[in-house]
C-alpha positions as CSV (number, residue, x, y, z in Angstrom):
1,M,9.7,-29.3,-39.2
2,K,11.5,-25.9,-40.0
3,F,9.7,-23.2,-41.6
4,N,11.7,-20.4,-43.2
5,T,8.6,-18.0,-42.8
6,I,5.6,-17.5,-40.9
7,Q,3.9,-18.0,-43.9
8,E,4.8,-21.3,-44.9
9,A,4.2,-21.8,-41.1
10,F,0.7,-20.3,-41.1
11,N,-0.3,-22.2,-44.0
12,Y,0.9,-25.5,-42.8
13,Y,-0.8,-25.2,-39.3
14,R,-3.8,-22.9,-40.9
15,T,-6.4,-26.6,-40.9
16,A,-5.1,-27.7,-37.3
17,T,-7.4,-28.1,-34.4
18,L,-7.0,-25.1,-31.8
19,E,-6.3,-28.2,-29.3
20,E,-3.2,-28.9,-31.4
21,I,-2.1,-25.7,-31.7
22,E,-2.0,-24.7,-28.3
23,T,0.0,-27.9,-27.6
24,R,2.8,-27.5,-30.1
25,A,2.8,-23.7,-28.7
26,A,3.7,-25.2,-25.5
27,A,6.2,-27.5,-26.6
28,I,8.3,-24.9,-28.2
29,K,8.3,-22.8,-25.2
30,N,9.5,-25.6,-23.5
31,E,12.0,-26.8,-26.1
32,I,13.4,-23.0,-25.9
33,D,13.5,-23.1,-21.9
34,A,15.2,-26.7,-22.2
35,D,17.7,-26.7,-24.7
36,P,20.1,-23.6,-25.0
37,S,20.9,-24.9,-28.9
38,A,17.6,-25.1,-30.1
39,D,17.5,-22.8,-33.0
40,I,15.4,-19.9,-31.7
41,D,15.0,-17.8,-35.1
42,S,13.0,-21.1,-36.7
43,L,10.9,-21.8,-33.3
44,N,10.3,-17.9,-33.4
45,V,9.1,-17.9,-36.7
46,E,6.8,-21.4,-36.2
47,L,5.6,-19.4,-33.1
48,D,4.4,-16.3,-34.8
49,G,3.1,-19.0,-37.3
50,L,1.0,-20.8,-35.0
51,K,-0.4,-17.6,-33.4
52,E,-1.9,-16.1,-37.0
53,A,-3.4,-19.9,-37.7
54,K,-4.9,-19.6,-34.0
55,A,-6.1,-16.0,-34.6
56,N,-7.5,-17.2,-38.3
57,I,-9.2,-20.0,-36.8
58,Q,-11.1,-18.0,-33.6
59,E,-12.3,-15.4,-36.6
60,K,-14.2,-17.8,-38.2
61,K,-16.1,-19.2,-35.6
62,P,-20.0,-18.7,-36.3
63,G,-21.0,-15.1,-34.7
64,S,-17.6,-14.2,-33.8
65,V,-17.3,-11.1,-35.8
66,H,-19.1,-9.5,-38.4
67,P,-18.2,-11.4,-42.1
68,V,-16.4,-8.2,-43.4
69,T,-14.1,-8.1,-40.1
70,E,-13.7,-11.5,-40.6
71,Q,-12.2,-11.5,-44.2
72,R,-10.2,-8.4,-43.1
73,G,-8.6,-10.6,-40.2
74,A,-7.5,-13.1,-42.3
75,W,-4.0,-13.9,-43.4
76,N,-2.7,-12.1,-46.7
77,P,-0.4,-14.0,-48.7
78,I,0.7,-10.9,-50.5
79,T,1.7,-8.5,-48.0
80,G,2.9,-11.1,-45.1
81,M,0.5,-9.5,-42.7
82,S,-3.2,-9.8,-40.9
83,F,-5.4,-6.9,-40.7
84,Q,-5.9,-7.5,-37.2
85,N,-2.6,-7.0,-36.1
86,V,-3.6,-3.3,-35.9
87,P,-0.5,-1.6,-33.5
88,P,-1.7,-0.4,-29.7
89,K,-3.4,3.0,-28.9
90,D,-0.5,5.3,-28.0
91,E,-1.7,5.3,-24.6
92,D,-1.0,1.9,-24.0
93,I,1.2,0.8,-26.6
94,F,3.9,0.4,-23.7
95,S,1.8,-1.9,-21.7
96,S,0.8,-3.8,-24.7
97,R,1.3,-7.5,-25.6
98,E,2.6,-6.8,-28.6
99,Y,5.5,-4.3,-27.7
100,R,7.1,-6.0,-24.9
101,S,7.1,-8.8,-26.9
102,A,9.2,-6.9,-29.6
103,F,11.1,-5.1,-27.1
104,F,12.7,-8.6,-25.6
105,K,13.2,-10.0,-28.9
106,T,15.2,-6.5,-29.8
107,M,17.1,-7.0,-27.4
108,L,18.2,-10.5,-27.9
109,N,18.0,-10.1,-31.4
110,Q,15.4,-12.0,-32.3
111,P,13.4,-11.7,-35.6
112,L,10.0,-9.8,-35.0
113,D,6.9,-10.7,-36.8
114,S,5.1,-7.8,-38.9
115,S,2.7,-6.8,-35.9
116,E,5.5,-6.3,-33.3
117,T,7.6,-4.4,-35.9
118,A,4.8,-2.4,-36.6
119,T,4.2,-1.6,-32.7
120,F,7.9,-1.3,-31.9
121,Q,8.6,1.3,-34.7
122,R,5.0,3.2,-33.5
123,A,7.0,3.3,-29.9
124,N,10.1,4.5,-31.1
125,A,7.9,7.5,-33.3
126,I,6.4,8.4,-29.6
127,M,9.7,8.1,-28.1
128,A,11.0,10.7,-30.5
129,T,8.1,13.0,-30.2
130,E,8.4,13.1,-26.4
131,K,12.1,13.7,-26.7
132,R,13.2,10.2,-24.8
133,A,15.5,10.2,-27.6
134,A,18.2,12.8,-26.7
135,F,19.0,10.1,-23.9
136,I,20.2,7.8,-26.3
137,N,23.6,7.9,-27.7
138,T,23.6,4.6,-29.7
139,S,21.7,3.6,-32.8
140,E,21.6,-0.3,-32.5
141,A,18.7,-0.3,-30.4
142,A,17.1,1.3,-27.6
143,A,13.7,1.5,-26.3
144,V,11.3,1.9,-22.7
145,I,11.2,-0.9,-21.0
146,P,7.6,-2.5,-21.2
147,T,5.1,-1.1,-18.2
148,Q,5.0,-4.6,-17.0
149,T,8.6,-5.3,-16.3
150,L,9.0,-2.2,-14.9
151,N,5.7,-2.9,-12.7
152,E,7.7,-6.2,-11.5
153,I,10.9,-4.0,-11.1
154,Y,9.2,-1.6,-8.6
155,K,7.3,-4.6,-6.5
156,K,10.8,-6.2,-6.2
157,A,12.1,-3.0,-4.7
158,V,9.0,-3.5,-2.1
159,D,10.6,-6.7,-1.7
160,M,14.2,-5.3,-0.8
161,G,12.7,-3.4,2.0
162,G,14.1,0.2,3.5
163,V,12.4,3.1,2.9
164,L,11.9,3.6,-0.9
165,P,8.8,1.8,-0.6
166,L,7.2,4.1,1.3
167,V,8.1,7.2,0.4
168,R,5.5,9.1,-2.4
169,R,6.3,8.2,-5.8
170,F,5.2,10.7,-8.7
171,D,5.1,10.4,-12.6
172,I,5.2,14.0,-13.4
173,P,7.4,16.0,-15.6
174,A,10.6,18.0,-14.0
175,N,10.8,21.3,-13.3
176,L,6.7,21.7,-12.6
177,A,5.6,22.6,-8.9
178,V,3.3,20.6,-7.6
179,P,1.0,21.3,-4.7
180,V,1.0,19.0,-2.1
181,A,-1.2,19.2,1.2
182,T,0.0,19.4,4.7
183,P,-1.8,18.5,8.3
184,E,-3.2,21.7,8.3
185,D,-5.2,21.7,5.0
186,T,-8.4,20.7,6.4
187,A,-11.6,21.8,5.4
188,E,-14.3,23.1,7.3
189,W,-17.8,22.7,8.4
190,H,-19.9,24.6,6.1
191,V,-23.5,26.3,7.0
192,E,-26.2,25.7,4.3
193,G,-26.7,29.5,2.6
194,D,-23.6,30.9,4.1
195,E,-21.1,32.0,1.7
196,V,-17.5,30.3,1.8
197,T,-14.2,32.1,2.3
198,P,-11.2,31.4,0.0
199,D,-8.2,30.0,1.9
200,N,-5.6,32.3,1.2
201,K,-3.1,29.8,2.4
202,K,0.2,30.0,0.3
203,P,0.0,25.8,-0.3
204,T,3.0,23.9,-0.4
205,N,4.9,23.2,-3.8
206,V,7.7,20.5,-4.5
207,V,9.4,20.8,-7.8
208,F,11.6,18.0,-9.1
209,S,15.0,18.3,-11.5
210,A,15.4,15.4,-13.7
211,Y,18.9,13.5,-12.8
212,E,20.3,10.8,-14.5
213,L,21.2,7.1,-13.6
214,M,23.1,4.7,-15.5
215,K,24.1,1.2,-15.2
216,V,26.2,-0.9,-17.9
217,F,26.0,-4.6,-17.6
218,S,27.5,-6.9,-20.2
219,I,26.1,-10.5,-20.4
220,S,27.4,-13.6,-22.9
221,A,26.5,-13.6,-26.3
222,A,24.7,-16.8,-25.6
223,A,22.1,-15.0,-24.3
224,R,20.6,-14.7,-27.9
225,T,19.5,-18.2,-26.8
226,M,17.6,-17.3,-23.9
227,S,13.6,-17.3,-23.4
228,I,12.0,-14.1,-23.4
229,T,10.9,-15.4,-20.1
230,A,14.5,-15.9,-18.6
231,Y,15.8,-12.9,-19.7
232,E,13.3,-10.5,-18.2
233,S,13.5,-12.3,-15.2
234,Y,17.1,-11.6,-15.2
235,L,16.2,-7.8,-16.2
236,Q,14.1,-7.6,-13.5
237,E,17.1,-9.3,-11.1
238,E,19.5,-6.7,-12.6
239,L,17.4,-3.7,-12.5
240,S,16.0,-4.2,-9.0
241,R,19.9,-4.6,-7.8
242,V,21.2,-1.5,-9.8
243,I,18.8,1.1,-10.1
244,M,16.6,0.6,-7.6
245,T,19.0,0.1,-4.9
246,A,20.8,3.0,-5.7
247,L,17.7,4.9,-5.3
248,A,17.2,3.9,-2.3
249,M,20.3,5.3,-1.3
250,A,19.5,8.6,-2.2
251,C,16.3,8.8,-0.3
252,I,18.9,8.7,2.8
253,N,22.0,9.9,1.9
254,G,21.5,11.6,-1.4
255,T,23.4,15.1,-1.8
256,G,21.0,16.9,-4.1
257,T,23.9,17.7,-6.8
258,G,23.6,16.0,-9.4
259,Q,21.3,13.3,-7.5
260,P,18.3,13.4,-5.6
261,K,18.7,14.8,-1.8
262,G,18.2,12.8,1.1
263,L,16.7,12.8,4.2
264,L,20.4,12.9,5.9
265,A,21.7,15.6,3.8
266,A,22.9,18.4,5.5
267,G,20.4,20.9,6.7
268,V,17.6,18.8,5.8
269,I,15.8,17.5,9.1
270,S,16.1,20.4,11.8
271,N,13.8,18.4,14.2
272,S,16.5,16.4,15.8
273,L,17.3,14.8,19.3
274,A,21.3,14.3,19.5
275,S,23.3,12.0,21.3
276,Q,20.3,10.5,23.4
277,P,20.7,7.4,26.0
278,K,19.2,4.2,24.7
279,N,16.1,3.9,27.3
280,Y,12.5,4.4,27.1
281,A,12.1,8.3,27.8
282,T,14.3,8.7,24.6
283,F,11.6,7.4,22.3
284,T,8.8,8.6,24.0
285,K,10.6,12.0,23.7
286,A,11.0,11.5,19.7
287,L,7.1,10.8,19.6
288,A,6.3,13.8,21.6
289,A,8.8,16.1,19.6
290,L,6.7,15.2,16.1
291,K,3.9,17.3,15.1
292,R,0.6,14.9,15.5
293,G,-0.9,15.5,12.1
294,Y,2.9,13.5,11.0
295,S,3.4,11.2,13.8
296,M,-0.3,9.6,13.0
297,G,1.3,7.6,10.0
298,A,4.5,7.8,11.2
299,T,7.5,5.0,11.0
300,W,10.9,4.2,13.1
301,A,13.5,3.8,10.1
302,M,16.6,2.1,11.3
303,N,19.8,-0.4,10.1
304,N,19.6,-3.6,11.5
305,T,22.5,-3.3,13.7
306,T,21.0,-0.2,15.7
307,L,17.7,-2.2,15.5
308,Y,18.9,-5.5,17.3
309,N,22.4,-3.7,19.3
310,G,20.4,-0.4,20.6
311,V,16.3,-1.2,20.3
312,M,15.3,-4.8,21.1
313,G,16.4,-4.5,24.6
314,I,14.8,-1.6,25.9
315,T,12.0,-1.7,28.1
316,D,9.4,0.7,29.5
317,T,9.1,1.6,32.9
318,M,6.9,-1.7,33.7
319,G,10.3,-3.8,32.2
320,R,7.8,-4.5,29.4
321,P,10.1,-4.7,26.0
322,I,9.0,-1.4,23.6
323,F,10.0,-3.4,20.9
324,N,6.9,-5.9,19.5
325,E,7.6,-8.6,17.2
326,A,5.2,-8.6,14.4
327,K,2.0,-11.2,14.3
328,D,-0.1,-11.8,12.0
329,G,1.7,-10.5,8.9
330,N,1.9,-6.9,11.0
331,A,4.6,-4.9,11.2
332,D,7.6,-4.7,13.8
333,R,6.5,-2.2,16.4
334,I,8.1,0.2,18.6
335,L,5.2,2.0,21.1
336,G,2.7,1.4,18.3
337,K,4.5,2.6,15.1
338,S,5.6,0.7,12.9
339,I,9.6,-0.1,11.8
340,V,11.2,-0.4,8.2
341,V,14.8,-1.6,8.5
342,D,17.1,0.7,6.0
343,D,21.0,-0.3,6.1
344,F,21.8,2.7,4.5
345,I,21.1,4.5,7.6
346,P,24.1,4.9,9.8
347,D,24.5,3.1,13.3
348,D,22.6,4.7,16.0
349,T,20.7,7.0,13.9
350,I,17.2,6.5,13.6
351,I,14.9,8.6,11.3
352,L,10.9,8.9,12.6
353,G,8.6,10.4,10.3
354,N,6.3,10.0,7.7
355,F,7.5,9.1,4.6
356,Q,4.7,9.9,2.5
357,Y,6.2,13.4,2.9
358,Y,9.5,12.4,0.8
359,G,8.2,12.3,-2.9
360,M,10.5,10.6,-5.4
361,N,9.7,11.9,-8.9
362,Y,10.3,9.3,-12.5
363,P,9.4,12.3,-15.1
364,Q,9.8,9.0,-17.5
365,D,10.4,5.6,-18.0
366,I,13.7,3.2,-17.6
367,L,15.3,3.3,-20.9
368,L,17.7,0.1,-21.6
369,E,20.0,-0.3,-24.7
370,V,22.0,-2.5,-26.3
371,S,25.4,-2.6,-28.3
372,R,26.9,-5.5,-29.5
373,D,30.1,-3.9,-30.6
374,S,32.2,-2.7,-28.0
375,S,32.5,-6.2,-26.9
376,F,33.1,-7.6,-30.0
377,R,36.5,-9.7,-29.1
378,K,35.2,-10.9,-25.9
379,G,31.7,-12.1,-27.2
380,L,30.0,-10.0,-24.8
381,I,26.5,-7.9,-25.3
382,D,26.6,-4.6,-23.6
383,Y,23.5,-3.3,-21.9
384,R,22.8,0.4,-20.3
385,A,20.2,0.9,-18.4
386,M,19.4,4.6,-17.6
387,A,16.3,6.4,-15.1
388,V,16.1,9.6,-14.6
389,A,14.6,10.7,-11.5
390,D,14.8,13.1,-8.5
391,G,13.6,12.9,-4.8
392,K,13.5,15.3,-1.7
393,P,12.1,16.0,1.2
394,I,8.4,17.5,0.6
395,I,8.0,19.4,3.8
396,S,11.0,18.6,6.4
397,E,9.0,18.7,9.4
398,A,7.1,15.9,8.9
399,F,10.8,14.0,10.2
400,L,12.7,13.9,13.1
401,K,16.4,12.6,13.2
402,L,17.3,10.8,16.6
403,T,20.7,9.7,17.4
404,L,21.5,7.3,20.1
405,K,24.7,6.9,22.2
406,D,26.2,4.1,24.7
């Protein structure tokens, strides 16, 4: 049966059982995923009606809510909305189920129900208040990517490997000085009753700028028939591949001009060992050159070629390989320190250090805009993703640059 409005679907299903409602909802989702030609608009209307009918049944269960609350929660056929569907609080609006659904429906040009519309409007108001709208040039549709989706994107970045997942992440406003503790900043033993003398040591501060990172990608207009789950998966893959890869590259090779400053930028790492032979003594010398406070959490970072051509065959004075392959879920190690493979590091170059002393700051969440005008003749939909970020070494002496020679 086809429904033209949510109210029609609600009236049809309001006498059904919870089991019947859940069965039909599952069937609709399967139909959307399996049949690209399905009438998405009609099925979404039916899903929203099923959701309202289910909520109405649950409210009427004995002892579940106060009678006054029950009356307020019922469907109002005049206004076309339920009092139960109150927009989430501002602090959690971008992580709410309603916002996530509204975001993807908007990007796919699918209709929103009353609760989703209210939530999306509130989120846009928050964006305007926080001046996020200053980064938006089109008026068709633009929004912050839902928190759940962003978390999945960051998780995929971890799966990509490299240095980026190891660095310290900040979520603070740009141009704000943040104090960071160093290994020398330790507490002191105190004798009961004695006066504590304040430490006059100047703290190490880091100040992040705000650099824009953009990517425009196009997909067929047929994407309108995609399910929310399928589109979210596609978006996660696309943004992980382009946005997170660019940030990972900047951690190593960023110039610091209009972009983050990478560890291999000129003048960043002063502690270095150049043109060292590929032998056991080189790696012990490197560990000795790194201060103990940083070496305790140090990691060897190199590309795949350096690992297999320059390190794998090295043995110690007893003929044992210095490279220890991972076992039982542990990381690969060299002389007890873990290894991370990052292909943005040049051949025969190794960075040894504690990557918690490199910071990457995200002053605002990733924004996504959609435009259906620029590719009108091609039947495409353009999406523009934009991240605002900055990264830099917090303490340069936490790292050592080692270059090998044949």
